[in-house]
SELO-965161 format. One record per atom (N, C-alpha, C, O): atom name; x, y, z; residue number from 1. Coordinates in Angstrom, 2 decimals. Example, Ala and Ser with C-alpha at 12.3 -4.5 7.8 and 13.67 -1.06 7.14 Angstrom:
2
atom_c1_c2_c3_nr
N_13.19_-5.69_7.80_1
CA_12.30_-4.50_7.80_1
C_13.20_-3.30_7.80_1
O_14.24_-3.32_8.46_1
N_12.85_-2.25_7.08_2
CA_13.67_-1.06_7.14_2
C_12.90_0.03_7.87_2
O_13.41_1.14_8.04_2
This chain:
80
atom_c1_c2_c3_nr
N_105.91_-2.28_68.25_1
CA_106.20_-3.51_68.92_1
C_105.44_-4.65_68.33_1
O_105.60_-5.77_68.81_1
N_104.53_-4.45_67.22_2
CA_103.92_-5.57_66.68_2
C_104.40_-5.79_65.25_2
O_104.84_-4.86_64.56_2
N_104.31_-7.06_64.82_3
CA_104.77_-7.27_63.41_3
C_103.68_-6.56_62.39_3
O_102.57_-6.18_62.77_3
N_104.12_-6.48_61.22_4
CA_103.25_-5.76_60.27_4
C_102.00_-6.64_60.06_4
O_100.89_-6.10_60.07_4
N_102.12_-7.90_59.89_5
CA_101.02_-8.78_59.72_5
C_99.99_-8.66_60.93_5
O_98.78_-8.56_60.73_5
N_100.46_-8.68_62.00_6
CA_99.68_-8.57_63.26_6
C_98.99_-7.30_63.37_6
O_97.81_-7.31_63.71_6
N_99.63_-6.16_63.09_7
CA_98.98_-4.86_63.07_7
C_97.85_-4.81_61.93_7
O_96.75_-4.31_62.14_7
N_98.19_-5.31_60.84_8
CA_97.22_-5.15_59.71_8
C_95.98_-6.07_59.99_8
O_94.85_-5.75_59.63_8
N_96.24_-7.18_60.64_9
CA_95.00_-8.04_60.99_9
C_94.26_-7.33_62.08_9
O_93.04_-7.29_62.00_9
N_94.84_-6.77_63.05_10
CA_94.04_-6.12_64.01_10
C_93.34_-4.93_63.52_10
O_92.22_-4.67_63.96_10
N_93.94_-4.16_62.62_11
CA_93.21_-2.98_61.92_11
C_91.96_-3.53_61.21_11
O_90.85_-3.00_61.30_11
N_92.21_-4.60_60.52_12
CA_91.22_-5.12_59.65_12
C_89.96_-5.74_60.39_12
O_88.82_-5.62_59.95_12
N_90.30_-6.41_61.54_13
CA_89.28_-6.93_62.43_13
C_88.55_-5.79_63.17_13
O_87.35_-5.91_63.43_13
N_89.19_-4.74_63.50_14
CA_88.63_-3.52_64.21_14
C_88.10_-2.47_63.28_14
O_87.83_-1.38_63.78_14
N_87.90_-2.65_62.02_15
CA_87.43_-1.76_61.17_15
C_88.25_-0.37_61.11_15
O_87.73_0.74_61.13_15
N_89.52_-0.62_61.04_16
CA_90.52_0.50_61.04_16
C_90.40_1.46_62.28_16
O_90.82_2.61_62.20_16
N_89.87_1.02_63.33_17
CA_89.79_1.86_64.48_17
C_91.08_1.52_65.32_17
O_91.21_0.48_65.96_17
N_92.05_2.59_65.25_18
CA_93.33_2.34_65.80_18
C_93.35_1.91_67.24_18
O_94.02_0.94_67.59_18
N_92.62_2.61_68.08_19
CA_92.60_2.32_69.56_19
C_92.10_0.99_69.80_19
O_92.62_0.30_70.68_19
N_91.14_0.56_69.11_20
CA_90.51_-0.93_69.31_20
C_91.61_-1.92_68.75_20
O_91.88_-2.99_69.30_20
N_92.20_-1.47_67.64_21
CA_93.20_-2.43_67.09_21
C_94.41_-2.61_68.06_21
O_94.80_-3.74_68.34_21
N_94.97_-1.54_68.56_22
CA_95.96_-1.56_69.46_22
C_95.57_-2.45_70.75_22
O_96.38_-3.22_71.26_22
N_94.40_-2.29_71.17_23
CA_93.85_-3.12_72.44_23
C_93.78_-4.56_71.96_23
O_94.13_-5.48_72.70_23
N_93.32_-4.79_70.70_24
CA_93.21_-6.19_70.24_24
C_94.62_-6.73_70.18_24
O_94.89_-7.81_70.69_24
N_95.49_-6.01_69.58_25
CA_96.81_-6.62_69.38_25
C_97.51_-6.86_70.75_25
O_98.21_-7.86_70.92_25
N_97.34_-5.98_71.69_26
CA_98.01_-6.15_73.02_26
C_97.57_-7.45_73.66_26
O_98.35_-8.18_74.27_26
N_96.27_-7.73_73.49_27
CA_95.59_-8.82_74.12_27
C_95.54_-10.22_73.39_27
O_95.17_-11.24_73.96_27
N_95.94_-10.15_72.16_28
CA_95.86_-11.36_71.38_28
C_97.34_-11.64_70.92_28
O_97.95_-10.82_70.24_28
N_97.88_-12.85_71.33_29
CA_99.24_-13.21_70.92_29
C_99.35_-13.37_69.42_29
O_98.38_-13.70_68.74_29
N_100.46_-13.16_68.95_30
CA_100.78_-13.39_67.48_30
C_100.86_-14.91_67.24_30
O_101.21_-15.69_68.12_30
N_100.51_-15.27_66.00_31
CA_100.75_-16.59_65.61_31
C_102.34_-16.89_65.63_31
O_103.13_-16.00_65.30_31
N_102.77_-18.09_66.01_32
CA_104.05_-18.36_66.03_32
C_104.65_-18.36_64.63_32
O_105.83_-18.06_64.49_32
N_103.87_-18.70_63.58_33
CA_104.38_-18.51_62.27_33
C_104.70_-17.12_61.85_33
O_105.61_-16.86_61.07_33
N_103.88_-16.21_62.41_34
CA_104.18_-14.72_62.22_34
C_105.36_-14.34_62.94_34
O_106.18_-13.60_62.40_34
N_105.54_-14.78_64.15_35
CA_106.77_-14.33_64.94_35
C_108.04_-14.90_64.33_35
O_109.09_-14.24_64.25_35
N_107.90_-16.18_63.88_36
CA_109.08_-16.90_63.31_36
C_109.46_-16.16_62.03_36
O_110.64_-15.91_61.78_36
N_108.42_-15.81_61.17_37
CA_108.74_-15.06_59.94_37
C_109.40_-13.70_60.15_37
O_110.23_-13.26_59.36_37
N_108.98_-13.04_61.25_38
CA_109.67_-11.66_61.65_38
C_111.08_-11.95_62.10_38
O_111.98_-11.17_61.78_38
N_111.31_-13.03_62.83_39
CA_112.59_-13.34_63.34_39
C_113.52_-13.72_62.12_39
O_114.66_-13.26_62.01_39
N_113.00_-14.54_61.27_40
CA_113.87_-14.96_60.15_40
C_114.18_-13.95_59.15_40
O_115.11_-14.12_58.36_40
N_113.39_-12.84_59.13_41
CA_113.63_-11.61_58.22_41
C_114.78_-10.71_58.74_41
O_115.30_-9.86_58.02_41
N_115.12_-10.91_59.94_42
CA_116.12_-10.03_60.49_42
C_117.52_-10.25_59.79_42
O_117.81_-11.37_59.37_42
N_118.33_-9.24_59.67_43
CA_119.65_-9.50_58.98_43
C_120.54_-10.30_59.96_43
O_120.43_-10.27_61.18_43
N_121.44_-11.01_59.23_44
CA_122.29_-11.95_60.05_44
C_123.23_-11.01_60.91_44
O_123.56_-9.87_60.57_44
N_123.61_-11.62_62.01_45
CA_124.62_-10.87_62.86_45
C_126.06_-11.10_62.36_45
O_126.30_-12.05_61.62_45
N_126.88_-10.39_62.68_46
CA_128.31_-10.59_62.24_46
C_128.93_-10.90_63.68_46
O_128.66_-10.21_64.66_46
N_129.75_-11.94_63.74_47
CA_130.30_-12.32_64.93_47
C_131.89_-11.98_64.75_47
O_132.48_-12.11_63.68_47
N_132.44_-11.56_65.87_48
CA_133.78_-11.10_65.86_48
C_134.82_-12.39_65.81_48
O_134.54_-13.41_66.43_48
N_135.77_-12.31_65.20_49
CA_136.85_-13.45_65.08_49
C_137.13_-13.89_66.47_49
O_137.05_-13.07_67.39_49
N_137.44_-15.06_66.68_50
CA_137.64_-15.66_67.97_50
C_138.86_-14.99_68.68_50
O_138.84_-14.85_69.90_50
N_139.92_-14.59_67.95_51
CA_141.03_-13.96_68.55_51
C_140.77_-12.55_69.16_51
O_141.49_-12.06_70.03_51
N_139.76_-11.99_68.66_52
CA_139.39_-10.55_69.23_52
C_138.49_-10.73_70.54_52
O_138.39_-9.86_71.40_52
N_137.93_-11.83_70.58_53
CA_137.09_-12.10_71.83_53
C_137.86_-12.77_72.92_53
O_137.79_-13.98_73.13_53
N_138.62_-11.91_73.64_54
CA_139.59_-12.48_74.57_54
C_138.96_-12.73_75.87_54
O_139.41_-13.55_76.67_54
N_137.79_-11.93_76.12_55
CA_137.01_-12.10_77.43_55
C_135.88_-13.13_77.36_55
O_134.97_-12.95_76.56_55
N_135.91_-14.13_78.11_56
CA_134.88_-15.21_78.00_56
C_134.07_-15.10_79.24_56
O_134.53_-14.70_80.31_56
N_132.79_-15.48_79.03_57
CA_131.83_-15.61_80.08_57
C_131.21_-16.96_80.22_57
O_131.25_-17.72_79.25_57
N_130.63_-17.32_81.32_58
CA_130.10_-18.67_81.45_58
C_128.86_-18.86_80.52_58
O_128.50_-19.96_80.12_58
N_128.25_-17.71_80.23_59
CA_127.04_-17.95_79.45_59
C_127.11_-17.49_78.03_59
O_126.09_-17.27_77.38_59
N_128.40_-17.34_77.52_60
CA_128.63_-17.06_76.07_60
C_129.62_-15.97_76.02_60
O_130.33_-15.64_76.97_60
N_129.64_-15.44_74.86_61
CA_130.74_-14.28_74.46_61
C_130.33_-12.95_75.02_61
O_131.18_-12.07_75.06_61
N_129.12_-12.70_75.46_62
CA_128.62_-11.35_75.82_62
C_128.06_-10.57_74.72_62
O_127.68_-9.42_74.91_62
N_127.98_-11.19_73.48_63
CA_127.25_-10.50_72.41_63
C_125.95_-11.14_72.08_63
O_125.88_-12.32_71.74_63
N_124.91_-10.37_72.19_64
CA_123.58_-10.74_72.12_64
C_122.92_-9.97_70.88_64
O_123.42_-8.93_70.45_64
N_121.84_-10.50_70.37_65
CA_121.10_-9.92_69.47_65
C_119.70_-9.66_69.91_65
O_119.00_-10.67_69.99_65
N_119.16_-8.57_70.20_66
CA_117.85_-8.34_70.58_66
C_116.74_-8.68_69.51_66
O_116.73_-8.10_68.43_66
N_115.90_-9.53_69.80_67
CA_114.83_-9.92_68.82_67
C_113.45_-9.43_69.17_67
O_112.57_-9.34_68.31_67
N_113.27_-9.09_70.52_68
CA_111.98_-8.78_70.93_68
C_112.18_-8.03_72.42_68
O_113.22_-8.08_73.07_68
N_111.09_-7.41_72.78_69
CA_111.02_-6.75_74.11_69
C_109.61_-6.93_74.56_69
O_108.73_-7.17_73.73_69
N_109.33_-6.82_75.94_70
CA_108.07_-6.78_76.38_70
C_107.79_-5.34_77.18_70
O_108.51_-4.96_78.10_70
N_106.80_-4.71_76.77_71
CA_106.50_-3.49_77.48_71
C_105.15_-3.64_78.21_71
O_104.13_-3.73_77.53_71
N_105.09_-3.66_79.53_72
CA_103.90_-3.90_80.34_72
C_103.38_-2.51_80.70_72
O_104.12_-1.66_81.22_72
N_102.11_-2.30_80.43_73
CA_101.39_-1.03_80.88_73
C_100.31_-1.41_81.87_73
O_99.33_-2.08_81.53_73
N_100.49_-0.98_83.06_74
CA_99.51_-1.20_84.08_74
C_100.09_-1.03_85.48_74
O_101.31_-0.90_85.63_74
N_99.24_-1.01_86.50_75
CA_99.57_-0.71_87.88_75
C_100.23_-1.83_88.46_75
O_101.04_-1.66_89.37_75
N_99.92_-3.07_87.97_76
CA_100.31_-4.28_88.83_76
C_100.51_-5.31_87.65_76
O_99.89_-5.20_86.59_76
N_101.48_-6.39_87.93_77
CA_101.85_-7.32_86.85_77
C_100.54_-8.28_86.41_77
O_100.49_-8.94_85.37_77
N_99.51_-8.20_87.42_78
CA_98.38_-9.09_86.99_78
C_97.28_-8.15_86.27_78
O_96.20_-8.64_85.94_78
N_97.53_-6.94_86.07_79
CA_96.60_-6.08_85.21_79
C_97.25_-5.15_84.32_79
O_98.35_-4.69_84.65_79
N_96.75_-4.84_83.34_80
CA_97.40_-3.87_82.32_80
C_97.43_-4.52_80.98_80
O_97.91_-3.92_80.01_80
């Protein structure tokens, strides 16, 4: 779930201690420049021709591209 740059920075700062690096990476937000670079490196999506998309929705065509997800580990939203 981390970008390569963020993971390498975490490992470098934590002297290659994987557990400490994961803890650091989970608690330190990535730079927006790193996030943008990761997003821009994704392959382009292919959109269906308009005639194939017969069903319409109020919020768009119903086709989305997942670019990130959040995984919370903890007993409560305020901890973890």
